[in-house]
Structures are given as structure tokens and as C-alpha cells.
MARFI-45504 format. One record per residue: x, y, z of N, C-alpha, C in turn. Coordinates in nm, 2 decimals, m for minus. Layout:
<recs>
neast/nnorth/nup/caeast/canorth/caup/ceast/cnorth/cup
X/Y/Z/X/Y/Z/X/Y/Z $
...
</recs>
This chain:
<recs>
neast/nnorth/nup/caeast/canorth/caup/ceast/cnorth/cup
0.09/m0.10/0.01/m0.03/0.00/m0.03/0.13/0.13/0.00 $
0.07/0.21/m0.10/0.12/0.33/m0.09/0.10/0.40/0.03 $
0.21/0.49/0.08/0.25/0.55/0.18/0.18/0.71/0.14 $
0.07/0.76/0.16/0.05/0.91/0.16/0.10/1.03/0.28 $
0.12/1.11/0.21/0.18/1.25/0.29/0.06/1.28/0.35 $
m0.01/1.30/0.30/m0.16/1.38/0.31/m0.24/1.33/0.44 $
m0.21/1.37/0.54/m0.23/1.31/0.65/m0.43/1.32/0.62 $
m0.50/1.38/0.59/m0.65/1.37/0.58/m0.67/1.28/0.46 $
m0.58/1.21/0.36/m0.59/1.12/0.25/m0.58/1.01/0.34 $
m0.45/0.98/0.40/m0.41/0.88/0.52/m0.54/0.81/0.58 $
m0.57/0.92/0.65/m0.69/0.89/0.74/m0.82/0.85/0.69 $
m0.87/0.91/0.56/m0.94/0.83/0.48/m0.92/0.70/0.45 $
m0.83/0.68/0.39/m0.80/0.56/0.36/m0.80/0.45/0.48 $
m0.76/0.47/0.60/m0.75/0.38/0.71/m0.87/0.37/0.76 $
m0.99/0.41/0.74/m1.13/0.42/0.79/m1.18/0.33/0.70 $
m1.17/0.32/0.55/m1.21/0.29/0.46/m1.18/0.13/0.44 $
m1.07/0.09/0.49/m1.01/0.00/0.51/m1.09/m0.06/0.62 $
m1.06/m0.01/0.76/m1.14/m0.07/0.84/m1.28/m0.09/0.82 $
m1.34/m0.04/0.73/m1.51/m0.06/0.73/m1.52/m0.12/0.65 $
m1.45/m0.16/0.57/m1.43/m0.31/0.49/m1.38/m0.44/0.56 $
m1.30/m0.41/0.62/m1.24/m0.53/0.72/m1.39/m0.60/0.81 $
m1.44/m0.48/0.88/m1.53/m0.49/0.97/m1.69/m0.55/0.94 $
m1.68/m0.51/0.77/m1.81/m0.55/0.67/m1.77/m0.74/0.64 $
m1.63/m0.75/0.65/m1.64/m0.89/0.56/m1.67/m0.98/0.69 $
m1.62/m0.95/0.79/m1.59/m1.04/0.93/m1.77/m1.04/0.94 $
m1.85/m0.94/0.93/m1.98/m0.96/0.96/m2.08/m1.07/0.85 $
m2.00/m1.02/0.73/m2.07/m1.10/0.61/m2.04/m1.27/0.62 $
m1.90/m1.32/0.67/m1.83/m1.45/0.72/m1.88/m1.51/0.78 $
m1.90/m1.38/0.93/m2.01/m1.49/1.03/m2.11/m1.53/1.01 $
m2.20/m1.45/0.91/m2.34/m1.46/0.91/m2.36/m1.57/0.78 $
m2.24/m1.58/0.73/m2.29/m1.67/0.59/m2.28/m1.80/0.66 $
m2.21/m1.85/0.77/m2.12/m1.96/0.80/m2.16/m1.96/0.91 $
m2.27/m1.93/0.98/m2.29/m1.95/1.15/m2.20/m2.09/1.21 $
m2.18/m2.20/1.21/m2.11/m2.30/1.21/m1.99/m2.28/1.23 $
m1.89/m2.20/1.14/m1.78/m2.21/1.20/m1.74/m2.15/1.30 $
m1.82/m2.03/1.33/m1.78/m1.96/1.47/m1.91/m2.01/1.61 $
m1.95/m2.14/1.54/m2.00/m2.24/1.68/m1.94/m2.27/1.79 $
m1.95/m2.29/1.88/m1.88/m2.38/1.98/m1.87/m2.54/1.92 $
m1.78/m2.63/1.94/m1.84/m2.74/1.93/m1.95/m2.79/2.05 $
m1.94/m2.94/2.03/m2.02/m2.98/2.13/m1.97/m3.08/2.21 $
m2.04/m3.09/2.34/m1.96/m3.20/2.45/m1.91/m3.30/2.36 $
m1.81/m3.36/2.41/m1.76/m3.49/2.39/m1.88/m3.56/2.37 $
m1.85/m3.69/2.29/m1.98/m3.78/2.25/m1.87/m3.91/2.30 $
m1.91/m4.03/2.35/m1.87/m4.15/2.39/m1.92/m4.26/2.26 $
m1.81/m4.34/2.26/m1.88/m4.45/2.19/m2.00/m4.55/2.23 $
m2.05/m4.56/2.31/m2.18/m4.61/2.40/m2.28/m4.46/2.33 $
m2.29/m4.36/2.32/m2.36/m4.28/2.28/m2.40/m4.28/2.11 $
m2.28/m4.31/2.07/m2.31/m4.30/1.95/m2.35/m4.43/1.88 $
m2.35/m4.55/1.97/m2.43/m4.65/1.95/m2.57/m4.64/1.99 $
m2.58/m4.56/2.07/m2.73/m4.55/2.11/m2.81/m4.48/2.02 $
m2.74/m4.41/1.94/m2.79/m4.32/1.83/m2.82/m4.39/1.72 $
m2.73/m4.51/1.70/m2.75/m4.58/1.61/m2.83/m4.69/1.63 $
m2.87/m4.73/1.72/m2.97/m4.83/1.79/m3.10/m4.78/1.79 $
m3.13/m4.65/1.80/m3.24/m4.60/1.77/m3.29/m4.57/1.64 $
m3.17/m4.54/1.52/m3.26/m4.54/1.37/m3.27/m4.71/1.37 $
m3.14/m4.79/1.40/m3.21/m4.93/1.36/m3.34/m4.96/1.39 $
m3.39/m4.98/1.49/m3.49/m4.98/1.55/m3.62/m4.95/1.46 $
m3.61/m4.78/1.42/m3.71/m4.73/1.34/m3.67/m4.81/1.20 $
m3.59/m4.84/1.17/m3.56/m4.90/1.03/m3.63/m5.04/1.03 $
m3.62/m5.11/1.15/m3.65/m5.24/1.13/m3.83/m5.24/1.15 $
m3.86/m5.14/1.21/m4.02/m5.13/1.25/m4.12/m5.07/1.12 $
m4.02/m4.99/1.04/m4.09/m4.96/0.91/m4.05/m5.05/0.81 $
m3.92/m5.10/0.80/m3.91/m5.18/0.64/m3.92/m5.32/0.68 $
m3.87/m5.36/0.81/m3.85/m5.55/0.85/m3.99/m5.59/0.91 $
m4.00/m5.53/1.01/m4.11/m5.61/1.11/m4.25/m5.63/0.99 $
m4.32/m5.50/0.94/m4.43/m5.53/0.94/m4.43/m5.63/0.80 $
m4.32/m5.73/0.73/m4.33/m5.81/0.64/m4.40/m5.72/0.51 $
m4.35/m5.63/0.48/m4.46/m5.61/0.32/m4.39/m5.56/0.26 $
m4.26/m5.51/0.26/m4.19/m5.51/0.15/m4.18/m5.61/0.01 $
m4.20/m5.57/m0.08/m4.16/m5.61/m0.20/m4.04/m5.65/m0.25 $
m3.99/m5.75/m0.29/m3.92/m5.75/m0.37/m3.84/m5.66/m0.46 $
m3.74/m5.58/m0.47/m3.71/m5.48/m0.57/m3.76/m5.39/m0.52 $
m3.85/m5.35/m0.48/m3.95/m5.26/m0.44/m3.88/m5.13/m0.38 $
m3.83/m5.00/m0.42/m3.75/m4.87/m0.36/m3.83/m4.80/m0.25 $
m3.75/m4.75/m0.18/m3.82/m4.71/m0.06/m3.92/m4.61/m0.08 $
m3.93/m4.51/m0.20/m4.02/m4.43/m0.20/m4.14/m4.50/m0.26 $
m4.11/m4.62/m0.32/m4.29/m4.69/m0.36/m4.35/m4.76/m0.25 $
m4.22/m4.83/m0.17/m4.28/m4.88/m0.07/m4.34/m4.84/0.05 $
m4.27/m4.69/0.09/m4.30/m4.60/0.21/m4.49/m4.55/0.10 $
m4.47/m4.53/m0.02/m4.64/m4.50/m0.05/m4.74/m4.57/m0.04 $
m4.69/m4.69/m0.06/m4.77/m4.80/m0.10/m4.83/m4.81/0.11 $
m4.71/m4.85/0.19/m4.79/m4.90/0.32/m4.81/m4.81/0.41 $
m4.83/m4.64/0.32/m4.90/m4.54/0.42/m5.04/m4.53/0.33 $
m5.07/m4.59/0.23/m5.23/m4.58/0.25/m5.29/m4.71/0.31 $
m5.42/m4.77/0.28/m5.49/m4.88/0.37/m5.45/m4.96/0.24 $
m5.38/m5.08/0.32/m5.37/m5.22/0.24/m5.51/m5.31/0.22 $
m5.49/m5.39/0.13/m5.60/m5.46/0.06/m5.66/m5.55/0.24 $
m5.78/m5.54/0.26/m5.87/m5.62/0.34/m5.81/m5.60/0.49 $
m5.79/m5.43/0.51/m5.75/m5.37/0.62/m5.86/m5.24/0.63 $
m5.90/m5.27/0.75/m5.97/m5.21/0.79/m5.96/m5.06/0.87 $
m6.02/m4.95/0.82/m5.99/m4.80/0.89/m5.90/m4.80/0.96 $
m5.93/m4.90/1.11/m5.93/m4.88/1.24/m5.79/m4.94/1.27 $
m5.80/m5.06/1.14/m5.58/m5.08/1.14/m5.52/m5.00/1.11 $
m5.59/m4.94/0.97/m5.47/m4.88/0.92/m5.45/m4.75/1.00 $
m5.54/m4.70/1.08/m5.47/m4.58/1.17/m5.39/m4.61/1.27 $
m5.41/m4.73/1.31/m5.31/m4.82/1.43/m5.16/m4.84/1.37 $
m5.19/m4.88/1.28/m5.04/m4.95/1.18/m4.97/m4.85/1.16 $
m5.06/m4.71/1.08/m4.92/m4.59/1.06/m4.92/m4.50/1.13 $
m4.99/m4.53/1.25/m4.95/m4.41/1.37/m4.86/m4.50/1.47 $
m4.82/m4.59/1.44/m4.71/m4.67/1.47/m4.57/m4.64/1.41 $
m4.59/m4.67/1.32/m4.47/m4.61/1.20/m4.45/m4.41/1.23 $
m4.53/m4.35/1.25/m4.48/m4.21/1.29/m4.43/m4.24/1.44 $
m4.53/m4.31/1.53/m4.41/m4.34/1.68/m4.30/m4.32/1.64 $
m4.30/m4.46/1.56/m4.16/m4.49/1.57/m4.01/m4.37/1.50 $
m4.05/m4.35/1.43/m4.00/m4.16/1.36/m3.96/m4.09/1.47 $
m4.06/m4.07/1.57/m4.05/m3.98/1.64/m3.95/m4.00/1.75 $
m3.97/m4.13/1.80/m3.85/m4.21/1.89/m3.77/m4.19/1.83 $
m3.73/m4.22/1.73/m3.60/m4.19/1.67/m3.52/m4.08/1.66 $
m3.62/m3.99/1.65/m3.58/m3.84/1.63/m3.54/m3.78/1.74 $
m3.62/m3.81/1.88/m3.60/m3.78/1.96/m3.49/m3.85/2.07 $
m3.46/m3.99/2.04/m3.32/m4.01/2.05/m3.17/m4.00/2.03 $
m3.21/m3.92/1.90/m3.06/m3.88/1.83/m3.09/m3.74/1.86 $
m3.16/m3.65/1.95/m3.11/m3.56/1.95/m2.98/m3.46/2.01 $
m2.92/m3.52/2.06/m2.76/m3.47/2.10/m2.66/m3.48/1.98 $
m2.71/m3.56/1.86/m2.63/m3.56/1.76/m2.63/m3.48/1.65 $
m2.69/m3.39/1.67/m2.72/m3.26/1.62/m2.62/m3.16/1.57 $
m2.52/m3.18/1.67/m2.43/m3.08/1.70/m2.33/m3.16/1.66 $
m2.22/m3.13/1.58/m2.04/m3.20/1.60/m2.00/m3.20/1.72 $
m1.97/m3.27/1.78/m1.94/m3.31/1.91/m1.76/m3.27/1.93 $
m1.69/m3.28/2.04/m1.56/m3.23/2.05/m1.54/m3.38/2.03 $
m1.45/m3.35/1.95/m1.39/m3.51/1.91/m1.25/m3.56/1.96 $
m1.23/m3.67/2.01/m1.11/m3.71/2.06/m1.01/m3.75/1.93 $
m1.10/m3.83/1.80/m1.06/m3.88/1.70/m1.06/m3.75/1.57 $
m0.98/m3.64/1.58/m1.04/m3.53/1.51/m0.97/m3.52/1.36 $
m0.93/m3.68/1.36/m0.90/m3.67/1.20/m0.96/m3.64/1.08 $
m0.94/m3.62/0.95/m1.02/m3.56/0.84/m1.14/m3.64/0.81 $
m1.10/m3.77/0.82/m1.25/m3.87/0.78/m1.35/m3.85/0.90 $
m1.29/m3.90/1.04/m1.38/m3.87/1.13/m1.47/m3.72/1.12 $
m1.43/m3.64/1.10/m1.46/m3.49/1.12/m1.56/m3.49/0.99 $
m1.55/m3.53/0.87/m1.65/m3.53/0.77/m1.76/m3.60/0.81 $
m1.76/m3.73/0.84/m1.84/m3.84/0.95/m1.97/m3.78/1.05 $
m1.87/m3.68/1.13/m1.98/m3.60/1.19/m2.06/m3.47/1.14 $
m1.97/m3.43/1.08/m2.05/m3.30/0.98/m2.14/m3.39/0.93 $
m2.15/m3.52/0.83/m2.26/m3.49/0.81/m2.36/m3.59/0.90 $
m2.31/m3.62/0.98/m2.43/m3.72/1.10/m2.50/m3.60/1.15 $
m2.44/m3.47/1.22/m2.51/m3.41/1.29/m2.56/m3.27/1.14 $
m2.54/m3.28/1.06/m2.66/m3.20/0.93/m2.75/m3.32/0.91 $
m2.76/m3.46/0.85/m2.82/m3.51/0.86/m2.93/m3.54/0.96 $
m2.88/m3.53/1.12/m3.00/m3.51/1.24/m3.04/m3.42/1.25 $
m2.97/m3.30/1.23/m3.04/m3.20/1.23/m3.12/m3.19/1.19 $
m3.16/m3.18/1.06/m3.33/m3.20/0.96/m3.41/m3.23/1.00 $
m3.41/m3.34/1.11/m3.49/m3.46/1.14/m3.60/m3.36/1.22 $
m3.59/m3.28/1.32/m3.73/m3.25/1.38/m3.79/m3.15/1.25 $
m3.76/m3.08/1.19/m3.79/m3.02/1.07/m3.92/m3.17/1.01 $
m3.85/m3.22/0.95/m3.88/m3.35/0.87/m4.03/m3.41/0.94 $
m3.93/m3.40/1.07/m4.06/m3.48/1.13/m4.24/m3.39/1.14 $
m4.21/m3.24/1.15/m4.32/m3.17/1.11/m4.41/m3.21/0.97 $
m4.28/m3.22/0.93/m4.38/m3.25/0.77/m4.46/m3.40/0.77 $
m4.38/m3.50/0.85/m4.43/m3.60/0.88/m4.60/m3.59/0.95 $
m4.59/m3.50/1.08/m4.65/m3.47/1.09/m4.79/m3.43/1.03 $
m4.79/m3.33/0.99/m4.87/m3.26/0.91/m4.94/m3.37/0.79 $
m4.86/m3.41/0.73/m4.90/m3.54/0.63/m4.99/m3.63/0.67 $
m4.98/m3.63/0.81/m5.04/m3.79/0.92/m5.17/m3.71/0.93 $
m5.14/m3.60/0.98/m5.28/m3.54/0.99/m5.40/m3.51/0.83 $
m5.35/m3.50/0.77/m5.40/m3.50/0.64/m5.46/m3.64/0.60 $
m5.39/m3.73/0.63/m5.41/m3.86/0.58/m5.49/m3.94/0.67 $
m5.47/m3.92/0.80/m5.58/m3.97/0.91/m5.69/m3.94/0.86 $
m5.74/m3.83/0.82/m5.89/m3.77/0.80/m5.93/m3.79/0.67 $
m5.88/m3.84/0.59/m5.88/m3.83/0.43/m5.97/m3.97/0.43 $
m6.09/m3.97/0.36/m6.18/m4.09/0.39/m6.15/m4.20/0.30 $
m6.05/m4.18/0.22/m5.99/m4.26/0.10/m5.86/m4.30/0.15 $
m5.82/m4.29/0.25/m5.69/m4.31/0.33/m5.58/m4.32/0.24 $
m5.54/m4.19/0.14/m5.45/m4.20/0.07/m5.36/m4.11/0.10 $
m5.22/m4.19/0.15/m5.13/m4.17/0.24/m5.00/m4.15/0.14 $
m5.01/m4.10/0.01/m4.92/m4.06/m0.12/m4.81/m3.99/m0.08 $
m4.90/m3.79/0.00/m4.80/m3.73/0.10/m4.71/m3.79/0.20 $
m4.81/m3.84/0.27/m4.74/m3.90/0.41/m4.62/m4.04/0.38 $
m4.66/m4.07/0.27/m4.54/m4.18/0.21/m4.41/m4.09/0.17 $
m4.41/m4.00/0.10/m4.33/m3.93/0.01/m4.24/m3.89/0.18 $
m4.35/m3.76/0.23/m4.29/m3.71/0.37/m4.17/m3.86/0.47 $
m4.23/m3.94/0.50/m4.17/m4.03/0.57/m4.04/m4.11/0.47 $
m4.06/m4.13/0.36/m3.93/m4.17/0.31/m3.84/m4.09/0.28 $
m3.87/m3.96/0.28/m3.74/m3.86/0.24/m3.70/m3.85/0.44 $
m3.76/m3.83/0.50/m3.69/m3.88/0.64/m3.68/m4.00/0.72 $
m3.68/m4.10/0.66/m3.65/m4.22/0.66/m3.52/m4.25/0.60 $
m3.47/m4.17/0.50/m3.34/m4.18/0.41/m3.24/m4.09/0.52 $
m3.28/m3.98/0.55/m3.21/m3.92/0.63/m3.13/m3.99/0.78 $
m3.24/m4.06/0.78/m3.18/m4.17/0.95/m3.07/m4.28/0.85 $
m3.13/m4.33/0.75/m2.99/m4.43/0.74/m2.92/m4.40/0.65 $
m2.90/m4.27/0.63/m2.78/m4.20/0.58/m2.69/m4.14/0.70 $
m2.78/m4.07/0.82/m2.67/m4.08/0.91/m2.64/m4.19/0.99 $
m2.68/m4.32/0.99/m2.68/m4.46/1.03/m2.52/m4.49/0.98 $
m2.55/m4.45/0.87/m2.43/m4.51/0.77/m2.29/m4.46/0.79 $
m2.32/m4.31/0.83/m2.19/m4.26/0.89/m2.18/m4.28/1.05 $
m2.26/m4.31/1.13/m2.26/m4.37/1.23/m2.17/m4.50/1.24 $
m2.17/m4.55/1.19/m2.14/m4.68/1.17/m1.94/m4.70/1.17 $
m1.93/m4.58/1.10/m1.79/m4.51/1.06/m1.72/m4.45/1.16 $
m1.83/m4.34/1.25/m1.78/m4.23/1.33/m1.69/m4.37/1.45 $
m1.60/m4.21/1.54/m1.55/m4.24/1.62/m1.58/m4.14/1.69 $
m1.54/m4.19/1.88/m1.54/m4.01/1.94/m1.47/m3.94/1.90 $
</recs>
């Protein structure tokens, strides 16, 4: 930077640089709040296992226990199908079955609450840090996703035809986030 011998010009340039620097810091801190955020509490392997177990229970209750999935059926197609009234199913049975799916997802979301903030890591290598960034991102979306699931469930619950297409779509997206987090939890370390 050239040195100006005129005191007024020098003073003006100094204030402009200070203003630009302050503005730049403000923009950076607002654009990336996670950079300035404090890391979360340390996590133990037992807690990682608890998060994974909660998601595994939900996965089992939605995908495996009902024994309804047809071989080769994609997750969105399956979820749309099971969120509607099944053949030979009464309205009461339908409401009870699907309410159980929604409760299962709610339990998984509640049980993984602590994983929404990247913890202070003992193993802070690049791979583990990347796993935790993805885990916290996926788990961080879950409360809002559950709001969508609950709203879609209220609509499906009161629909006379038992059409659960929107509910199936919302549940598939939410379950996919859980499964993605589960995949990263398997490889994550404290």
C-alpha cells in the first residue's frame, strides 16, 4: 500500500479499510454460523451406539417387521404403498398401523437429539470430522422433517379414502436422512 503524506488522505484510507474489514467479518460470520459456533460436548462410543440403535429400531419397525416390502421395491414406492390402506385392512387397522410408524420415527428423532451438533472429537482426523459433519447435518434436519411427517399424517388420518401418498413421500425422505446418518454413525468414532 502506498504511503500518503497527506494526513487527510491517509486518515480516509485507514477508515475505509477498517470499514471493509468489519463488513467482511460480518458477512463471513453470518454466512457460516457453524464456523464460529462452539463444538458440542464430547461423545462416547456408547452414545454413538445409542444413536445408531435408535435409527436401527425405526428402520426395523418400518422396513423389516411389517414384512410388507416386495422384492426390488424402492423405498419411496414402498413407503407410499404402506402409508395407504392395504388390501383387506379396516380403517381402524390402518390408523393403528400407520400411527405406529409415525411414533417409531418420533422416538428415533428424540433419541438422536444430541447428535445434531458436532461433538468435541477425540479422533479429530479428516475422515471422522467429515462423518460427524454429515451426521449432525442429517440429524439436524430431522425435527423439521418430523413436522412435515406429522402434518401429512394429520391429512391422511382424516382423508376418507386413506390416501397416504404425501405421508409416504414425507416418511421416505425422513427415513432416508436417518439411514444416511446411520451409515456415517457406523464409521464414526468419538
